[in-house]
N, C-alpha and C positions, 0 to 999 in steps of 0.2 A: 434885805435879801429875799428874793423870791423863792418860795418852796417849789417842789416839783410835784406834778400830778402823778399819783400812783394808783394803779387799778385796785379797786376795792371789791369788785364782783360784777356779775352780769345784772343789768337793770331788770331783765325779765324774771330774775329769781326773787325779787323783792316785791311783795304785795303791798298795795297802799295801806297806810296806817300801821305798818310793821317796822320794828326796829331790828337792827342786826349789829352784832359786835364785830368789828374788824380790827386787826392789829397791823399797823403800818409803821415801820421804822421805830419800833419800840413803844409806840403810843397806842393806847386802847381808845378806839373811836367808835361812837355810836352813830350808825348811819340810818336815816329814816326816809321812807318814801311817803310823801304827802300828796296824794292825788297826782302822782307822776313827777312831782318836783322832789329833788333829793336834798337833804340837809345833813350835815355832819357836825357833831359836838363831842367834847370829851365824854367818854363813857362813865367816868367816875364823878358821882355827885359830890359837890363841895361841902355838903353837910357831914356825912359819915361814910362816904365812899360807896354808896349804893350803885348798882349797875344800871345806868340810864337806858341802855339798849333793851333792857327787859321791862322798861316802864310802859305805862299806858299812854298811847299817843292819840291825842284828839286835836284835829286841825294842826296848827303849827306849835302845839304845846306838848311837852312830855312830862309825866308825873313819875317821880322816883318811886320804885316799888317798895323801898324800905320805910321811909318816913313821910312820903307825900310832898316833897318839895317839887315845885313846878318851874320848868324852864322853857323859854322861847327858843324853838329850834332855829329860827332865823338869825338870832343875835347871841344866844347863850345866856341872855339876861334872866335873872330870877323873877318869876311872876308871883310865886307864893312860897312862903317859908316851909320848913325851918331853915333852909339854906339861905345864906346872906351874900355869898360870893358867886358871880357868874361863872359859867364854864367856858372854856375855849371853843371857838367856832371855826370851822374849816371850809374853805371854798370847795364846791363840788361841781363837777361837770359830767355830762353824759357824752361819751365819745364812741360813736358807733353803737355797739350793744353793751358796752361797758360803762360802769359808774367809776369815776376817778375822783380822788380826794387830794387836795394840795396839802402836803405836809412839809 
């Protein structure tokens, strides 16, 4: 079943290298701007539930602010522990001035 794209915000409001928490259809999603490309993953770290949208973003990697687990924004895969389980990853598109996430 295909999800539907839901507006997450205006592309112009997000600076490169910055994360933003968006809540869409009951899901907390961390949205990141990486040099104009947008990526969306679950906001909740699989280790202890830290807010990934508040993490340090470097390139296509985000580091959880609580215990330093590192995730790949493109795939949700764990790059560095202590987390062992990947986070969900969502398709993102820019439609006009808006960023939309498929949920």
